TORVEX-31343 format. One record per residue (C-alpha): y, z, x; residue number from 0. Coordinates in Angstrom, 1 decimal, padded with zeros to 4 digits. Last residue first. Layout:
<rs>
+--------+--------+--------+-----+
:     py :     pz :     px :   n :
+--------+--------+--------+-----+
:      Y :      Z :      X : NUM :
...
+--------+--------+--------+-----+
</rs>
This chain:
<rs>
+--------+--------+--------+-----+
:     py :     pz :     px :   n :
+--------+--------+--------+-----+
: -001.0 :  009.7 : -008.1 : 406 :
: -002.7 :  008.6 : -011.2 : 405 :
: -005.1 :  006.3 : -009.3 : 404 :
: -006.3 :  003.4 : -011.3 : 403 :
: -009.7 :  003.3 : -012.9 : 402 :
: -008.6 :  003.1 : -016.5 : 401 :
: -006.0 :  000.4 : -015.9 : 400 :
: -002.3 : -000.1 : -016.2 : 399 :
:  000.0 : -002.6 : -014.6 : 398 :
:  003.1 : -001.3 : -012.8 : 397 :
:  002.4 : -002.9 : -009.4 : 396 :
:  005.4 : -003.0 : -007.2 : 395 :
:  005.0 : -004.9 : -003.9 : 394 :
:  004.1 : -008.1 : -005.6 : 393 :
:  006.7 : -010.1 : -003.6 : 392 :
:  009.3 : -010.7 : -006.3 : 391 :
:  008.8 : -007.2 : -007.9 : 390 :
:  009.4 : -005.4 : -004.6 : 389 :
:  012.4 : -007.6 : -003.7 : 388 :
:  013.9 : -007.0 : -007.1 : 387 :
:  013.5 : -003.2 : -006.8 : 386 :
:  015.1 : -003.2 : -003.3 : 385 :
:  018.1 : -005.4 : -004.4 : 384 :
:  018.6 : -003.4 : -007.6 : 383 :
:  018.6 : -000.1 : -005.6 : 382 :
:  021.3 : -001.6 : -003.3 : 381 :
:  023.3 : -002.9 : -006.2 : 380 :
:  023.4 :  000.7 : -007.5 : 379 :
:  022.9 :  002.6 : -010.7 : 378 :
:  023.8 :  000.0 : -013.3 : 377 :
:  021.8 : -002.6 : -011.3 : 376 :
:  018.8 : -000.3 : -011.4 : 375 :
:  019.0 : -000.1 : -015.2 : 374 :
:  019.1 : -003.9 : -015.5 : 373 :
:  016.1 : -004.1 : -013.2 : 372 :
:  014.2 : -001.8 : -015.5 : 371 :
:  015.1 : -003.7 : -018.6 : 370 :
:  014.0 : -007.0 : -017.1 : 369 :
:  010.9 : -005.5 : -015.5 : 368 :
:  009.9 : -003.9 : -018.8 : 367 :
:  010.2 : -007.2 : -020.6 : 366 :
:  008.0 : -008.9 : -018.1 : 365 :
:  005.4 : -006.1 : -018.2 : 364 :
:  005.4 : -006.4 : -022.0 : 363 :
:  006.9 : -003.6 : -024.0 : 362 :
:  005.6 : -002.9 : -027.5 : 361 :
:  007.4 : -000.3 : -029.5 : 360 :
:  005.3 :  002.5 : -031.1 : 359 :
:  006.0 :  004.8 : -028.2 : 358 :
:  009.7 :  004.6 : -028.9 : 357 :
:  009.5 :  006.6 : -032.2 : 356 :
:  009.8 :  004.8 : -035.5 : 355 :
:  012.5 :  006.2 : -037.7 : 354 :
:  011.7 :  007.1 : -041.3 : 353 :
:  012.5 :  010.7 : -040.7 : 352 :
:  010.7 :  013.9 : -039.7 : 351 :
:  008.4 :  012.6 : -037.0 : 350 :
:  010.7 :  010.0 : -035.4 : 349 :
:  013.7 :  012.3 : -035.4 : 348 :
:  011.6 :  015.1 : -033.9 : 347 :
:  010.6 :  012.7 : -031.0 : 346 :
:  014.2 :  011.6 : -030.5 : 345 :
:  015.5 :  015.1 : -030.3 : 344 :
:  012.8 :  016.0 : -027.8 : 343 :
:  013.7 :  013.0 : -025.6 : 342 :
:  017.4 :  013.8 : -025.6 : 341 :
:  016.7 :  017.4 : -025.0 : 340 :
:  014.4 :  016.5 : -022.1 : 339 :
:  016.9 :  014.1 : -020.4 : 338 :
:  020.0 :  016.3 : -020.5 : 337 :
:  019.4 :  019.9 : -019.4 : 336 :
:  015.9 :  019.7 : -018.1 : 335 :
:  016.6 :  016.4 : -016.2 : 334 :
:  019.8 :  018.0 : -014.8 : 333 :
:  017.8 :  021.0 : -013.7 : 332 :
:  015.4 :  018.8 : -011.8 : 331 :
:  018.2 :  017.0 : -010.2 : 330 :
:  019.8 :  020.3 : -009.0 : 329 :
:  016.3 :  021.4 : -007.8 : 328 :
:  016.1 :  018.3 : -005.7 : 327 :
:  019.5 :  019.2 : -004.0 : 326 :
:  018.2 :  022.8 : -003.4 : 325 :
:  015.1 :  021.4 : -001.8 : 324 :
:  017.3 :  019.4 :  000.6 : 323 :
:  018.6 :  015.9 :  000.8 : 322 :
:  018.6 :  013.5 :  003.7 : 321 :
:  014.9 :  013.5 :  003.8 : 320 :
:  013.0 :  013.9 :  007.1 : 319 :
:  009.7 :  013.6 :  005.1 : 318 :
:  007.9 :  016.0 :  007.4 : 317 :
:  010.6 :  018.7 :  007.1 : 316 :
:  010.6 :  018.3 :  003.3 : 315 :
:  006.8 :  018.7 :  003.4 : 314 :
:  006.9 :  021.9 :  005.4 : 313 :
:  009.5 :  023.5 :  003.1 : 312 :
:  007.5 :  022.6 :  000.1 : 311 :
:  004.3 :  024.0 :  001.6 : 310 :
:  005.7 :  027.5 :  002.1 : 309 :
:  007.2 :  029.9 :  004.6 : 308 :
:  006.7 :  027.5 :  007.5 : 307 :
:  005.2 :  028.3 :  010.9 : 306 :
:  002.7 :  025.6 :  011.4 : 305 :
: -000.2 :  027.8 :  010.2 : 304 :
:  002.0 :  028.8 :  007.3 : 303 :
:  002.4 :  025.3 :  006.1 : 302 :
: -001.2 :  024.2 :  006.5 : 301 :
: -002.4 :  027.4 :  004.8 : 300 :
:  000.0 :  026.7 :  001.9 : 299 :
: -001.6 :  023.2 :  001.6 : 298 :
: -005.1 :  024.6 :  001.6 : 297 :
: -004.4 :  027.2 : -001.1 : 296 :
: -002.6 :  024.7 : -003.3 : 295 :
: -005.4 :  022.2 : -002.9 : 294 :
: -008.0 :  024.8 : -003.9 : 293 :
: -006.0 :  025.6 : -007.0 : 292 :
: -005.7 :  021.9 : -007.9 : 291 :
: -009.3 :  021.1 : -007.5 : 290 :
: -010.3 :  024.0 : -009.7 : 289 :
: -007.7 :  023.1 : -012.2 : 288 :
: -009.0 :  019.5 : -012.5 : 287 :
: -012.4 :  020.8 : -013.7 : 286 :
: -011.0 :  023.3 : -016.3 : 285 :
: -008.1 :  021.0 : -017.0 : 284 :
: -010.4 :  018.2 : -018.2 : 283 :
: -012.1 :  020.4 : -020.7 : 282 :
: -008.8 :  021.6 : -022.1 : 281 :
: -007.5 :  018.1 : -021.9 : 280 :
: -010.2 :  016.7 : -024.1 : 279 :
: -010.1 :  019.5 : -026.6 : 278 :
: -006.4 :  019.2 : -027.0 : 277 :
: -006.5 :  015.4 : -027.4 : 276 :
: -009.4 :  015.6 : -029.9 : 275 :
: -007.7 :  018.2 : -032.1 : 274 :
: -004.4 :  016.3 : -031.9 : 273 :
: -006.1 :  013.0 : -033.1 : 272 :
: -008.0 :  014.8 : -035.9 : 271 :
: -004.7 :  016.2 : -037.1 : 270 :
: -002.9 :  012.9 : -036.9 : 269 :
: -005.2 :  010.8 : -038.9 : 268 :
: -008.9 :  009.9 : -039.0 : 267 :
: -009.0 :  006.1 : -038.5 : 266 :
: -005.7 :  005.3 : -036.8 : 265 :
: -005.5 :  008.5 : -034.8 : 264 :
: -009.2 :  008.4 : -033.9 : 263 :
: -008.8 :  004.9 : -032.6 : 262 :
: -005.8 :  005.7 : -030.6 : 261 :
: -007.5 :  008.6 : -028.8 : 260 :
: -010.8 :  006.9 : -028.1 : 259 :
: -009.6 :  005.2 : -024.9 : 258 :
: -008.9 :  008.7 : -023.5 : 257 :
: -012.6 :  009.2 : -023.4 : 256 :
: -015.0 :  011.0 : -025.8 : 255 :
: -018.8 :  011.7 : -025.6 : 254 :
: -020.7 :  013.1 : -028.5 : 253 :
: -023.0 :  016.0 : -027.6 : 252 :
: -022.5 :  017.8 : -030.9 : 251 :
: -020.4 :  020.5 : -029.3 : 250 :
: -018.1 :  017.8 : -027.8 : 249 :
: -018.5 :  016.0 : -024.5 : 248 :
: -015.3 :  015.0 : -022.8 : 247 :
: -015.5 :  012.1 : -020.3 : 246 :
: -013.6 :  012.0 : -017.0 : 245 :
: -013.8 :  008.7 : -015.1 : 244 :
: -010.3 :  007.9 : -013.9 : 243 :
: -008.9 :  011.4 : -013.7 : 242 :
: -012.1 :  012.7 : -012.1 : 241 :
: -012.0 :  010.0 : -009.4 : 240 :
: -008.3 :  010.6 : -008.7 : 239 :
: -008.9 :  014.4 : -008.4 : 238 :
: -011.9 :  013.9 : -006.1 : 237 :
: -009.8 :  011.5 : -003.9 : 236 :
: -007.0 :  014.1 : -003.6 : 235 :
: -009.5 :  016.8 : -002.9 : 234 :
: -011.0 :  014.8 :  000.0 : 233 :
: -007.6 :  014.2 :  001.5 : 232 :
: -006.9 :  017.9 :  001.3 : 231 :
: -010.1 :  018.6 :  003.1 : 230 :
: -009.1 :  016.3 :  005.9 : 229 :
: -005.7 :  018.0 :  006.1 : 228 :
: -007.3 :  021.4 :  006.4 : 227 :
: -009.6 :  020.2 :  009.2 : 226 :
: -006.6 :  018.7 :  011.0 : 225 :
: -004.5 :  022.0 :  010.8 : 224 :
: -005.4 :  023.4 :  014.2 : 223 :
: -005.0 :  020.1 :  015.9 : 222 :
: -001.3 :  020.5 :  015.4 : 221 :
:  001.5 :  018.6 :  013.9 : 220 :
:  004.9 :  019.6 :  012.4 : 219 :
:  006.5 :  021.4 :  015.4 : 218 :
:  005.8 :  018.5 :  017.7 : 217 :
:  007.3 :  016.3 :  015.1 : 216 :
:  010.7 :  017.8 :  015.7 : 215 :
:  010.5 :  017.0 :  019.4 : 214 :
:  009.3 :  013.5 :  018.7 : 213 :
:  012.1 :  013.0 :  016.2 : 212 :
:  014.7 :  014.3 :  018.5 : 211 :
:  013.5 :  011.9 :  021.2 : 210 :
:  013.6 :  009.0 :  018.7 : 209 :
:  017.2 :  009.7 :  017.7 : 208 :
:  018.4 :  010.3 :  021.3 : 207 :
:  017.4 :  006.8 :  022.5 : 206 :
:  014.0 :  005.7 :  023.9 : 205 :
:  014.7 :  004.7 :  027.5 : 204 :
:  017.8 :  006.7 :  028.0 : 203 :
:  016.2 :  009.7 :  026.4 : 202 :
:  013.1 :  009.1 :  028.5 : 201 :
:  015.1 :  009.1 :  031.7 : 200 :
:  016.9 :  012.4 :  030.8 : 199 :
:  013.6 :  014.0 :  029.7 : 198 :
:  011.9 :  013.3 :  033.0 : 197 :
:  008.2 :  014.3 :  033.3 : 196 :
:  008.2 :  016.7 :  030.3 : 195 :
:  009.6 :  013.9 :  028.1 : 194 :
:  006.5 :  011.9 :  029.0 : 193 :
:  004.2 :  014.8 :  028.1 : 192 :
:  006.1 :  015.2 :  024.8 : 191 :
:  005.4 :  011.5 :  023.9 : 190 :
:  001.7 :  011.8 :  024.8 : 189 :
:  001.3 :  015.0 :  022.7 : 188 :
:  003.1 :  013.3 :  019.8 : 187 :
:  000.8 :  010.3 :  020.1 : 186 :
: -002.3 :  012.6 :  020.1 : 185 :
: -001.1 :  014.6 :  017.1 : 184 :
: -000.4 :  011.3 :  015.2 : 183 :
: -003.8 :  010.0 :  016.1 : 182 :
: -005.5 :  013.0 :  014.4 : 181 :
: -003.5 :  012.6 :  011.2 : 180 :
: -004.1 :  008.8 :  011.5 : 179 :
: -007.9 :  009.3 :  011.7 : 178 :
: -008.0 :  011.5 :  008.6 : 177 :
: -005.9 :  009.2 :  006.4 : 176 :
: -007.8 :  006.2 :  007.9 : 175 :
: -011.2 :  007.5 :  006.9 : 174 :
: -010.0 :  008.6 :  003.4 : 173 :
: -008.4 :  005.2 :  002.6 : 172 :
: -011.2 :  003.2 :  004.2 : 171 :
: -013.9 :  005.1 :  002.2 : 170 :
: -012.0 :  004.7 : -001.1 : 169 :
: -011.4 :  001.1 : -000.1 : 168 :
: -015.2 :  000.4 :  000.2 : 167 :
: -016.3 :  002.5 : -002.7 : 166 :
: -014.1 :  000.9 : -005.3 : 165 :
: -014.1 :  003.5 : -008.1 : 164 :
: -010.5 :  004.5 : -007.3 : 163 :
: -009.4 :  001.0 : -008.4 : 162 :
: -005.8 :  000.0 : -008.0 : 161 :
: -005.1 :  003.1 : -005.9 : 160 :
: -007.8 :  002.0 : -003.4 : 159 :
: -006.1 : -001.3 : -002.9 : 158 :
: -002.7 :  000.4 : -002.4 : 157 :
: -004.3 :  002.9 :  000.0 : 156 :
: -006.0 :  000.2 :  002.0 : 155 :
: -002.7 : -001.7 :  002.4 : 154 :
: -000.9 :  001.4 :  003.6 : 153 :
: -003.8 :  002.4 :  005.9 : 152 :
: -003.7 : -001.1 :  007.4 : 151 :
:  000.0 : -000.6 :  008.3 : 150 :
: -000.8 :  002.8 :  009.9 : 149 :
: -003.5 :  001.2 :  012.0 : 148 :
: -001.1 : -001.5 :  013.1 : 147 :
:  001.5 :  001.2 :  014.1 : 146 :
: -001.1 :  003.2 :  016.0 : 145 :
: -002.2 :  000.1 :  018.0 : 144 :
:  001.4 : -000.8 :  018.7 : 143 :
:  002.0 :  002.8 :  020.0 : 142 :
: -001.1 :  002.6 :  022.1 : 141 :
:  000.3 : -000.6 :  023.8 : 140 :
:  003.9 :  000.7 :  024.1 : 139 :
:  002.7 :  003.8 :  025.8 : 138 :
:  000.5 :  001.7 :  028.1 : 137 :
:  003.5 : -000.4 :  029.1 : 136 :
:  005.6 :  002.8 :  029.4 : 135 :
:  003.4 :  004.6 :  031.8 : 134 :
:  005.0 :  003.8 :  035.1 : 133 :
:  008.4 :  004.5 :  033.5 : 132 :
:  007.5 :  008.1 :  033.3 : 131 :
:  007.9 :  008.4 :  037.1 : 130 :
:  005.4 :  010.9 :  038.5 : 129 :
:  002.7 :  012.9 :  036.8 : 128 :
: -000.9 :  012.1 :  038.0 : 127 :
: -003.1 :  014.5 :  036.1 : 126 :
: -001.0 :  015.1 :  032.9 : 125 :
:  000.1 :  011.5 :  032.6 : 124 :
: -003.4 :  010.1 :  033.4 : 123 :
: -005.1 :  012.5 :  030.9 : 122 :
: -002.5 :  011.5 :  028.2 : 121 :
: -003.2 :  007.8 :  028.8 : 120 :
: -007.0 :  008.2 :  028.6 : 119 :
: -006.8 :  010.3 :  025.4 : 118 :
: -004.5 :  007.6 :  023.8 : 117 :
: -006.9 :  004.8 :  024.7 : 116 :
: -009.9 :  006.8 :  023.4 : 115 :
: -008.1 :  007.5 :  020.1 : 114 :
: -007.2 :  003.9 :  019.7 : 113 :
: -010.8 :  002.8 :  020.3 : 112 :
: -012.0 :  005.4 :  017.8 : 111 :
: -009.5 :  004.1 :  015.3 : 110 :
: -010.9 :  000.6 :  015.3 : 109 :
: -008.7 : -000.9 :  012.6 : 108 :
: -010.2 : -002.4 :  009.4 : 107 :
: -008.5 : -005.7 :  008.7 : 106 :
: -006.7 : -005.9 :  005.3 : 105 :
: -004.9 : -009.2 :  004.8 : 104 :
: -001.3 : -009.2 :  003.6 : 103 :
: -000.8 : -012.5 :  001.7 : 102 :
: -001.4 : -010.9 : -001.7 : 101 :
:  001.3 : -008.4 : -000.9 : 100 :
:  003.8 : -011.2 : -000.7 :  99 :
:  005.8 : -011.5 :  002.5 :  98 :
:  009.5 : -011.9 :  002.5 :  97 :
:  011.2 : -012.7 :  005.8 :  96 :
:  013.1 : -009.8 :  007.4 :  95 :
:  016.8 : -008.8 :  007.5 :  94 :
:  017.2 : -007.4 :  004.0 :  93 :
:  020.5 : -005.4 :  003.9 :  92 :
:  022.2 : -007.6 :  001.4 :  91 :
:  026.0 : -007.3 :  001.2 :  90 :
:  027.9 : -004.9 : -001.1 :  89 :
:  031.5 : -005.9 : -001.5 :  88 :
:  034.2 : -003.4 : -000.4 :  87 :
:  037.3 : -003.2 : -002.7 :  86 :
:  040.1 : -005.4 : -001.6 :  85 :
:  042.9 : -004.2 :  000.8 :  84 :
:  041.4 : -006.0 :  003.7 :  83 :
:  041.5 : -005.8 :  007.5 :  82 :
:  039.7 : -008.6 :  009.2 :  81 :
:  036.1 : -007.9 :  010.3 :  80 :
:  035.4 : -008.3 :  014.0 :  79 :
:  033.2 : -011.3 :  014.6 :  78 :
:  029.4 : -011.3 :  014.1 :  77 :
:  027.2 : -013.5 :  016.2 :  76 :
:  024.1 : -011.3 :  016.4 :  75 :
:  021.1 : -012.9 :  018.0 :  74 :
:  017.9 : -012.6 :  015.9 :  73 :
:  014.9 : -010.9 :  017.4 :  72 :
:  011.6 : -012.5 :  016.9 :  71 :
:  009.2 : -010.4 :  014.8 :  70 :
:  006.3 : -008.9 :  016.7 :  69 :
:  003.0 : -010.9 :  016.7 :  68 :
:  000.0 : -008.9 :  015.6 :  67 :
: -002.8 : -008.2 :  018.1 :  66 :
: -003.8 : -004.9 :  016.6 :  65 :
: -006.8 : -006.3 :  014.7 :  64 :
: -008.5 : -007.3 :  018.0 :  63 :
: -009.0 : -003.7 :  019.1 :  62 :
: -007.1 : -003.1 :  022.3 :  61 :
: -008.6 : -002.7 :  025.7 :  60 :
: -005.8 : -001.4 :  027.9 :  59 :
: -004.7 : -003.4 :  031.0 :  58 :
: -001.1 : -002.5 :  030.4 :  57 :
:  000.4 : -005.9 :  031.1 :  56 :
: -002.2 : -007.7 :  028.9 :  55 :
: -001.9 : -005.1 :  026.2 :  54 :
:  001.8 : -005.5 :  025.9 :  53 :
:  001.7 : -009.3 :  026.0 :  52 :
: -000.9 : -009.3 :  023.1 :  51 :
:  001.5 : -007.0 :  021.3 :  50 :
:  004.0 : -009.8 :  021.0 :  49 :
:  007.4 : -010.8 :  022.3 :  48 :
:  007.4 : -008.5 :  025.3 :  47 :
:  009.9 : -006.0 :  026.8 :  46 :
:  010.0 : -003.5 :  024.0 :  45 :
:  006.6 : -004.1 :  022.6 :  44 :
:  006.5 : -001.3 :  020.1 :  43 :
:  010.1 : -002.0 :  019.2 :  42 :
:  012.6 :  000.5 :  020.7 :  41 :
:  015.9 :  000.6 :  018.8 :  40 :
:  015.5 :  004.1 :  017.6 :  39 :
:  014.3 :  002.9 :  014.3 :  38 :
:  011.4 :  001.2 :  016.0 :  37 :
:  010.2 :  004.5 :  017.6 :  36 :
:  011.1 :  006.5 :  014.5 :  35 :
:  008.6 :  004.7 :  012.3 :  34 :
:  005.7 :  005.8 :  014.5 :  33 :
:  006.6 :  009.5 :  014.5 :  32 :
:  004.2 :  010.9 :  011.8 :  31 :
:  004.5 :  014.1 :  009.8 :  30 :
:  000.9 :  014.7 :  008.8 :  29 :
:  000.0 :  013.7 :  005.3 :  28 :
: -000.5 :  010.1 :  006.3 :  27 :
:  002.3 :  007.6 :  005.5 :  26 :
:  003.3 :  005.5 :  002.6 :  25 :
:  006.9 :  006.3 :  002.7 :  24 :
:  009.2 :  008.8 :  000.9 :  23 :
:  012.6 :  009.8 :  002.0 :  22 :
:  015.4 :  007.8 :  000.5 :  21 :
:  013.2 :  005.5 : -001.4 :  20 :
:  011.9 :  008.4 : -003.4 :  19 :
:  015.3 :  009.8 : -004.1 :  18 :
:  016.6 :  006.4 : -005.3 :  17 :
:  013.4 :  005.8 : -007.2 :  16 :
:  013.9 :  009.0 : -009.2 :  15 :
:  017.3 :  007.7 : -010.2 :  14 :
:  015.7 :  004.4 : -011.3 :  13 :
:  013.2 :  006.3 : -013.4 :  12 :
:  016.0 :  008.3 : -015.0 :  11 :
:  017.9 :  005.1 : -015.7 :  10 :
:  014.8 :  003.7 : -017.4 :   9 :
:  014.6 :  006.8 : -019.5 :   8 :
:  018.3 :  006.5 : -020.4 :   7 :
:  018.0 :  002.9 : -021.3 :   6 :
:  015.0 :  003.6 : -023.5 :   5 :
:  017.0 :  006.3 : -025.2 :   4 :
:  019.9 :  003.9 : -025.8 :   3 :
:  017.6 :  001.3 : -027.3 :   2 :
:  016.0 :  003.9 : -029.5 :   1 :
:  019.3 :  005.2 : -030.7 :   0 :
+--------+--------+--------+-----+
</rs>
């Protein structure tokens, strides 16, 4: 029973990963159009092999950290596939070289310089007009700057999440989150201005997918919500810091942390353990609840300011997911109907019988990886490939720690 339950729980995690990987990315809270430019078949330096070439041809002064070589394109030599009556075989979709996270350096981007370059470009487009092709080198240059800053944001966020008490990466995470929200508005304004000059020409240049994404993103971003997004970022950091460092002080002035739970259970028994847990989280929730309630208010204000009925609808539009809120609710209901009863039954079985509940079993990280990858393989070879790649290159960190971000 315990083995099957563990398999079910791993499978649930794997299923959640399927949905997360389908629509989630490490991006700022604002919608963001950077990923779509590459997806539409237009690399940031479309006619050059590196961003240095882009900046040289455009004349823009680019921060040094943005000069990152673009990957070389591989020539396709595929032949038409022969007809087959056999079942299709999954083939790897990975087309890039593996890079370990440890080999990804963080270089703080100069977001002020990027903002200045974007403002200058938008002013030129609006004042001079003309053929949009005349601005494409500069567009590619600012786009490359933005994309580099977004990459640095992702690295900074991971490093922050590993230790929310690290002042440097906390500062970089919040700084870049705010800056990228603002830069996303600017990049969208530039893109819309170019479309306004000649939409047919820009559609041919960018492709329909990217044009549609730009137009959709124009409804998801606005300078009016930037102060709200900044406050939301601050609240997220406050919550992470509270979760990592909260200490409960009882009526006698004694301080308790989550690290004390197991000791109390072993030395004083179950009732003392439950009393401490309840008291700890009652105190924690009073402080965390204030953060949460303000966050709900701010996020709903963001959504309504942008014309959405609620925050959930706004975020789903930002994610660009290929499933709806209703689809997600179906999954939620399935968890309630099948996973929760299975878990509850196992917990009761462990309490009222001689069985040992699953929490008493020790799972090393290596053992967990093996079991988890097995569950991924059961769900989908594509999911297994992605999960394996993440583990292999240090892109999936499942270690625990008191100062790690819970989100």
